[in-house]
C-alpha positions in Angstrom: -0.1 -0.2 0.3 3.4 2.1 0.3 4.4 1.9 -2.2 1.1 2.1 -4.5 1.1 5.6 -2.8 4.6 6.5 -3.3 4.1 5.5 -7.1 1.4 7.3 -7.3 3.2 10.9 -5.8 6.0 10.0 -8.4 3.9 10.0 -11.5 1.7 13.3 -10.4 5.2 14.6 -9.2 6.1 14.2 -13.0 3.2 14.5 -14.6 3.3 18.7 -13.2 6.9 19.1 -13.9 6.1 18.2 -17.3 3.6 20.7 -17.9 5.7 23.1 -16.0 8.4 22.8 -18.6 6.4 22.5 -21.3 4.6 26.1 -20.1 8.4 27.5 -19.8 9.4 26.3 -23.2 6.3 27.7 -25.3 6.8 30.9 -23.1 10.8 30.9 -24.1 9.8 30.2 -27.9 7.3 32.8 -27.6 10.0 35.7 -26.1 11.8 35.0 -29.6 9.1 37.2 -31.6 9.1 40.5 -31.7 6.9 43.0 -33.5 8.3 44.6 -36.5 9.0 47.9 -36.4 6.6 48.6 -39.7 5.0 46.0 -42.4 6.7 47.8 -45.4 9.8 49.8 -45.8 9.7 53.3 -47.1 9.9 52.4 -50.7 7.1 49.9 -50.2 5.1 52.8 -47.9 5.2 56.1 -50.5 4.4 53.7 -53.4 1.5 52.2 -51.1 0.1 56.0 -50.7 0.3 57.0 -54.4 -1.6 53.8 -55.3 -4.1 54.5 -52.5 -4.4 58.5 -53.8 -4.6 57.8 -57.5 -6.5 54.7 -58.0 -9.4 56.5 -55.5 -12.5 54.2 -54.5 -13.3 52.1 -57.4 -9.2 49.5 -56.4 -8.7 48.6 -53.1 -4.8 48.1 -53.0 -3.3 45.2 -50.8 0.2 44.9 -49.5 1.7 41.8 -49.3 -0.6 39.4 -50.2 0.3 35.7 -50.6 0.3 34.4 -53.9 -1.8 31.0 -52.7 -4.2 33.7 -51.4 -4.9 34.1 -55.5 -4.0 31.8 -57.1 -4.8 28.0 -56.8 -3.6 25.0 -58.2 -6.2 23.3 -60.8 -6.8 19.7 -59.2 -8.4 18.0 -62.4 -5.9 16.0 -63.7 -3.1 15.9 -61.8 -2.3 13.5 -59.2 -2.1 14.5 -55.4 1.7 14.5 -55.1 1.4 17.1 -57.7 -1.0 19.1 -56.3 1.6 19.9 -53.1 4.2 19.8 -55.3 2.6 23.1 -57.4 1.4 24.1 -54.1 4.8 24.3 -52.6 6.2 26.5 -55.3 3.7 29.2 -54.5 2.6 29.2 -50.8 5.8 31.0 -49.3 5.4 33.4 -52.1 3.7 37.0 -51.8 3.5 40.2 -54.0 4.5 43.0 -53.2 0.6 45.0 -53.7 -2.0 43.6 -55.5 -4.7 45.9 -57.0 -8.8 44.8 -56.8 -11.7 45.8 -57.3 -12.9 47.2 -54.8 -16.3 45.8 -54.4 -15.9 41.9 -55.3 -11.4 42.0 -54.6 -11.4 40.0 -57.8 -7.9 40.7 -58.9 -6.5 43.0 -61.5 -3.1 44.0 -61.5 0.3 42.8 -59.4 2.7 45.1 -58.8 6.4 44.6 -57.8 8.6 47.0 -56.3 11.9 46.1 -57.6 14.9 47.0 -55.4 18.8 45.8 -55.8 17.3 42.4 -54.3 15.8 41.9 -57.9 19.5 41.6 -59.4 20.0 38.7 -57.6 20.3 35.0 -60.3 18.0 33.1 -57.5 15.9 36.1 -57.5 15.6 36.3 -61.2 14.5 32.8 -61.7 12.2 33.9 -58.7 10.9 36.5 -60.6 10.3 35.1 -64.1 8.6 32.5 -62.5 6.1 34.7 -60.9 6.0 36.6 -63.9 5.0 33.1 -66.1 2.5 32.2 -63.9 0.6 35.6 -64.2 0.8 34.9 -67.8 -0.5 32.2 -67.1 -3.6 33.2 -65.6 -4.6 36.1 -67.1 -3.1 38.3 -63.8 -1.0 42.0 -65.6 2.2 42.6 -63.8 3.8 45.5 -63.9 7.4 46.1 -62.3 8.5 48.9 -60.8 12.1 50.2 -59.9 13.1 51.3 -56.5 13.5 55.2 -56.7 10.7 56.0 -59.8 9.0 58.4 -60.4 6.3 57.1 -58.3 3.3 59.4 -59.0 4.1 59.5 -62.4 3.7 55.5 -62.8 0.9 55.5 -60.9 -0.9 57.8 -62.8 0.0 55.3 -66.5 -1.2 52.4 -63.8 -4.2 54.1 -62.9 -5.2 55.4 -66.3 -4.5 51.9 -68.1 -7.1 50.0 -65.4 -9.6 52.7 -65.7 -9.5 52.2 -69.7 -9.0 48.5 -68.4 -12.2 48.9 -67.2 -15.1 46.9 -68.3 -17.9 44.7 -66.2 -16.0 41.8 -67.5 -12.7 42.7 -66.0 -14.6 43.5 -62.8 
């Protein structure tokens, strides 16, 4: 009987210690995260502000949208393994800005702000894949160089969107 009580006390102690250790580990790992000072860098913010002003109420500008949020992998005629492989190519990638119809959120234009990082060969391969993907799904993409005249470029984008605007595109 005494051994049974000792065994129960031991098991309860081990269980409590395990809960305490797991909670401490969780809190320790959570303390490794921190809020960023800003979501966009200065160039992205400047372009975003200009896009919002120029496009008005007919369009909504979304920033840093995961490609998987507006591109689906068509499961027809492909294996499950192919589906996951194709999905893997887009799931961790994002577009700098996505211009959508304000009323429906239908994607109308992808915008990439190209800085120095876009000169890296791996980044060029990524950009080529994404450009080809957008072409395949019928989504225009606009590349804007950091340091360009954002106001002028945004006005051209606005004019192009308005001239392309018809009920089928919205």
